[in-house]
C-alpha positions as CSV (number, residue, x, y, z in Angstrom):
1,X,-23.2,92.9,-27.0
2,X,-24.4,89.4,-28.1
3,X,-23.2,86.5,-26.0
4,X,-23.0,83.2,-27.8
5,X,-23.2,80.1,-25.7
6,X,-22.4,76.7,-27.0
7,X,-23.9,73.6,-25.6
8,X,-21.5,70.7,-25.6
9,X,-23.1,67.4,-25.6
10,X,-21.6,64.9,-23.3
11,X,-20.0,61.9,-25.1
12,X,-21.4,58.5,-24.3
13,X,-19.1,56.2,-22.4
14,X,-19.2,52.4,-21.8
15,X,-21.9,51.7,-19.2
16,X,-20.3,48.5,-17.9
17,X,-16.9,48.0,-16.3
18,X,-15.3,45.1,-18.2
19,X,-12.1,43.0,-17.7
20,X,-9.7,43.9,-20.4
21,X,-11.6,47.1,-21.3
22,X,-9.7,49.2,-23.8
23,X,-10.1,52.7,-22.2
24,X,-6.4,52.8,-21.3
25,X,-5.3,51.9,-24.9
26,X,-7.5,54.3,-26.8
27,X,-4.6,56.7,-27.5
28,X,-2.5,53.9,-28.9
29,X,-5.4,52.6,-31.0
30,X,-6.2,56.1,-32.3
31,X,-2.7,56.6,-33.8
32,X,-3.0,53.2,-35.4
33,X,-6.4,53.6,-37.1
34,X,-6.2,53.2,-40.8
35,X,-5.9,56.4,-42.9
36,X,-9.1,55.3,-44.7
37,X,-11.1,56.0,-41.5
38,X,-9.6,59.4,-41.1
39,X,-10.3,60.2,-44.8
40,X,-13.9,59.1,-44.5
41,X,-13.5,56.1,-46.8
42,X,-14.7,53.5,-44.3
43,X,-18.5,53.0,-44.1
44,X,-18.8,50.1,-41.8
45,X,-17.3,49.2,-38.4
46,X,-17.5,45.7,-37.1
47,X,-16.5,44.5,-33.6
48,X,-16.7,40.7,-33.1
49,X,-15.9,40.8,-29.4
50,X,-17.7,44.0,-28.1
51,X,-17.1,43.5,-24.4
52,X,-17.3,46.9,-22.7
53,X,-17.3,48.6,-26.0
54,X,-14.7,51.3,-25.4
55,X,-13.4,51.3,-28.9
56,X,-16.9,51.4,-30.4
57,X,-18.0,54.3,-28.2
58,X,-14.8,56.2,-29.2
59,X,-15.0,55.6,-33.0
60,X,-18.8,56.0,-33.4
61,X,-18.7,59.5,-31.9
62,X,-15.7,60.8,-33.9
63,X,-16.0,59.4,-37.4
64,X,-19.4,60.4,-38.9
65,X,-18.6,58.8,-42.3
66,X,-19.1,55.4,-40.7
67,X,-22.8,54.6,-41.3
68,X,-23.1,51.0,-40.2
69,X,-22.0,49.3,-36.9
70,X,-22.2,45.6,-36.2
71,X,-21.4,44.5,-32.6
72,X,-21.1,40.9,-31.7
73,X,-20.4,38.9,-28.5
74,X,-20.7,35.3,-27.5
75,X,-21.9,36.4,-24.0
76,X,-25.7,36.3,-24.2
77,X,-26.1,38.3,-21.0
78,X,-24.0,41.1,-22.4
79,X,-25.8,41.2,-25.7
80,X,-29.2,41.3,-23.9
81,X,-27.9,44.2,-21.8
82,X,-26.7,46.2,-24.9
83,X,-30.1,45.6,-26.6
84,X,-32.0,46.7,-23.4
85,X,-29.9,49.9,-23.3
86,X,-30.6,50.5,-27.0
87,X,-34.3,49.7,-27.1
88,X,-35.7,50.1,-23.6
89,X,-33.5,52.6,-21.8
90,X,-36.4,54.3,-19.9
91,X,-37.7,51.2,-18.2
92,X,-34.1,50.0,-17.6
93,X,-33.2,53.3,-15.9
94,X,-36.4,53.1,-13.7
95,X,-35.5,49.6,-12.6
96,X,-31.9,50.5,-11.9
97,X,-32.9,53.5,-9.9
98,X,-35.1,51.2,-7.8
99,X,-32.2,48.8,-7.2
100,X,-29.9,51.7,-6.3
101,X,-32.4,53.2,-3.9
102,X,-32.9,49.8,-2.1
103,X,-29.2,49.2,-2.0
104,X,-28.1,52.6,-0.7
105,X,-30.7,52.7,2.1
106,X,-29.2,49.5,3.7
107,X,-26.3,49.1,6.1
108,X,-23.1,47.4,4.8
109,X,-24.0,43.9,6.1
110,X,-27.5,44.3,4.6
111,X,-26.0,45.5,1.3
112,X,-24.0,42.3,1.1
113,X,-27.1,40.2,1.6
114,X,-29.0,42.3,-1.0
115,X,-26.2,41.8,-3.5
116,X,-26.2,38.0,-3.1
117,X,-30.0,37.8,-3.4
118,X,-29.8,40.0,-6.5
119,X,-27.1,37.8,-7.9
120,X,-29.3,34.7,-7.3
121,X,-32.2,36.4,-9.0
122,X,-30.1,37.4,-12.0
123,X,-28.9,33.9,-12.5
124,X,-32.6,32.9,-12.7
125,X,-34.1,35.8,-14.7
126,X,-31.1,37.3,-16.6
127,X,-32.5,40.8,-16.2
128,X,-30.2,43.5,-17.8
129,X,-30.8,46.0,-15.0
130,X,-29.6,43.5,-12.4
131,X,-26.5,42.8,-14.6
132,X,-25.6,46.5,-14.5
133,X,-26.3,46.6,-10.7
134,X,-24.0,43.6,-10.1
135,X,-21.4,45.1,-12.4
136,X,-21.3,48.3,-10.3
137,X,-21.2,46.5,-6.9
138,X,-19.3,43.3,-7.4
139,X,-15.6,42.7,-6.7
140,X,-13.4,44.6,-9.3
141,X,-16.3,45.1,-11.6
142,X,-15.7,41.7,-13.1
143,X,-18.0,39.5,-15.2
144,X,-17.2,35.9,-14.6
145,X,-19.3,32.8,-14.8
146,X,-19.0,29.1,-13.8
147,X,-19.3,26.2,-16.2
148,X,-23.1,26.3,-15.7
149,X,-23.1,29.9,-17.0
150,X,-24.0,31.4,-13.6
151,X,-22.5,34.7,-12.6
152,X,-20.4,34.0,-9.5
153,X,-18.4,37.2,-8.7
154,X,-18.4,38.1,-4.9
155,X,-19.6,41.3,-3.3
156,X,-17.3,44.3,-3.8
157,X,-17.7,46.3,-0.5
158,X,-17.8,49.8,-2.2
159,X,-18.9,52.7,0.0
160,X,-20.6,54.8,-2.7
161,X,-20.8,53.0,-6.0
162,X,-22.4,54.9,-8.9
163,X,-25.1,52.3,-9.9
164,X,-27.4,54.3,-12.2
165,X,-25.7,56.9,-14.4
166,X,-28.9,58.0,-16.2
167,X,-27.3,60.6,-18.4
168,X,-24.8,58.2,-19.7
169,X,-27.2,55.4,-20.2
170,X,-29.5,57.7,-22.3
171,X,-26.5,58.9,-24.3
172,X,-25.4,55.3,-24.9
173,X,-28.9,54.4,-26.0
174,X,-28.8,57.2,-28.5
175,X,-25.5,56.1,-29.9
176,X,-26.5,52.4,-30.1
177,X,-29.4,53.3,-32.4
178,X,-26.6,53.2,-35.1
179,X,-25.7,49.6,-34.3
180,X,-26.9,46.1,-34.8
181,X,-26.1,44.1,-31.7
182,X,-25.9,40.4,-32.4
183,X,-25.3,37.3,-30.2
184,X,-22.7,35.0,-31.6
185,X,-19.1,34.0,-31.9
186,X,-16.6,36.0,-33.9
187,X,-17.1,34.0,-37.1
188,X,-20.7,35.1,-37.3
189,X,-19.5,38.5,-38.3
190,X,-17.8,37.2,-41.5
191,X,-20.8,37.6,-43.8
192,X,-21.0,41.3,-43.0
193,X,-17.3,42.0,-43.9
194,X,-16.5,43.8,-47.2
195,X,-13.6,45.8,-48.5
196,X,-14.8,49.2,-47.1
197,X,-14.9,47.9,-43.5
198,X,-12.8,48.3,-40.4
199,X,-12.8,45.4,-37.9
200,X,-11.5,45.8,-34.4
201,X,-11.0,42.4,-32.6
202,X,-10.5,42.2,-28.8
203,X,-10.7,38.5,-27.9
204,X,-10.2,37.1,-24.5
205,X,-6.5,37.4,-24.1
206,X,-4.1,34.5,-24.4
207,X,-3.0,33.7,-20.8
208,X,0.6,34.8,-20.0
209,X,1.1,31.9,-17.7
210,X,-0.5,28.7,-16.3
211,X,-2.2,30.6,-13.4
212,X,-3.3,33.6,-15.5
213,X,-6.2,31.9,-17.3
214,X,-9.0,34.5,-16.9
215,X,-11.1,33.8,-19.9
216,X,-14.5,32.9,-18.5
217,X,-16.6,35.7,-19.8
218,X,-18.9,33.0,-21.1
219,X,-19.2,29.4,-20.0
220,X,-17.0,28.4,-22.9
221,X,-13.3,29.1,-22.4
222,X,-11.3,30.7,-25.2
223,X,-8.5,28.2,-25.8
224,X,-5.2,28.3,-27.6
225,X,-6.9,26.5,-30.5
226,X,-9.5,29.3,-30.6
227,X,-6.7,31.8,-30.8
228,X,-5.4,29.9,-33.9
229,X,-8.9,29.8,-35.3
230,X,-9.1,33.6,-34.8
231,X,-5.8,34.1,-36.6
232,X,-7.1,32.1,-39.6
233,X,-10.3,34.3,-39.5
234,X,-8.1,37.4,-39.6
235,X,-6.3,36.0,-42.7
236,X,-9.8,35.6,-44.4
237,X,-10.5,39.3,-43.5
238,X,-7.2,40.2,-45.0
239,X,-8.1,38.5,-48.2
240,X,-11.3,40.4,-48.4
241,X,-9.3,43.7,-48.4
242,X,-10.9,45.0,-45.1
243,X,-8.7,46.7,-42.5
244,X,-8.3,45.1,-39.1
245,X,-6.8,45.9,-35.8
246,X,-6.5,43.2,-33.1
247,X,-5.3,43.4,-29.5
248,X,-3.9,40.6,-27.4
249,X,-1.5,39.8,-24.6
250,X,2.2,39.7,-25.3
251,X,3.6,36.3,-24.3
252,X,7.1,37.7,-24.3
253,X,6.3,39.4,-21.0
254,X,6.8,35.9,-19.5
255,X,8.7,34.0,-22.2
256,X,10.9,35.9,-24.7
257,X,11.0,32.7,-26.8
258,X,7.3,32.5,-27.2
259,X,6.6,33.4,-30.9
260,X,2.9,32.4,-31.0
261,X,1.7,35.7,-32.5
262,X,4.6,36.1,-34.9
263,X,3.9,32.6,-36.2
264,X,0.2,33.1,-36.5
265,X,0.3,36.8,-37.8
266,X,3.3,36.7,-40.1
267,X,4.7,39.7,-41.8
268,X,4.8,37.7,-45.0
269,X,0.9,37.9,-45.0
270,X,0.9,41.6,-44.4
271,X,0.5,41.7,-40.6
272,X,2.3,44.1,-38.4
273,X,2.8,43.6,-34.6
274,X,3.4,46.6,-32.3
275,X,4.1,46.3,-28.5
276,X,2.6,49.0,-26.3
277,X,2.5,49.7,-22.6
278,X,-0.6,48.8,-20.6
279,X,-1.5,48.4,-17.0
280,X,-2.3,44.9,-15.7
281,X,-5.1,45.3,-13.1
282,X,-6.9,41.9,-13.0
283,X,-4.9,40.2,-10.3
284,X,-5.9,39.4,-6.7
285,X,-2.4,40.4,-5.5
286,X,-1.1,43.9,-5.8
287,X,2.4,42.5,-6.8
288,X,0.8,41.0,-9.9
289,X,-0.4,44.4,-11.2
290,X,1.5,47.1,-12.9
291,X,2.9,47.9,-16.4
292,X,3.0,45.2,-19.0
293,X,3.3,45.0,-22.8
294,X,0.3,44.2,-24.9
295,X,0.1,43.6,-28.7
296,X,-1.7,45.7,-31.3
297,X,-1.7,43.8,-34.6
298,X,-2.8,45.4,-37.9
299,X,-2.9,44.3,-41.6
300,X,-2.0,47.7,-42.9
């Protein structure tokens, strides 16, 4: 009898935790992907706000007809980290293992001191391995900076954080060989967009209320005017004939009379707005977390 064994390659996953990461919405995004992707008629994927990259990782491993990937972000630390994973994963893994070993050997009070010293060092040298270390050991896995661009998230007090997932970093590195990773704002992606493209846009969400303004992924905030500028950009994408899907917060969670997105993504221009369930987790109070509506906007 011949026994046939199949080796199943593990899929790469995002290597950073990221506020607003789209892992929880992948099923909703999947059912809303354009038919052209499923039919193999899309050859280029563009993501102007890559963040944690959950949608890129999902699509790049399931739709082989897509040959070109362009990933952008205004966060220079993030782009540097992606390029380090892509181009220098072996040395990155070695450095991260060293940080992990030093951290896990220490008592909890010593770990806290080590964290803050590493944070200070990172703000000086911007080392990608230190960014991954901080991401795995800081409070809530946040990335947040002050107006000077310094990472300022406090220590997270985790007992056994997974700091260096070598297998996933190497799998992510292999996948990122398909991608060009570019530092810049969303408008920098415009010159790459043509008709046979799919663009997924996941900007810093429009705040739901005056105390919900968590947009400091870079030292520049993403304002209401930026949201309007993004809507204008999406209209330009629409005119080019490319397919786009955009996610954002739903202001009607707080104010049913807030028609910001209906006004800026009108059906008369071919946009469609769906409301989907999501979990709100970025809140210092447990009472501020839970189910909430988010928007998925398409031009098809």
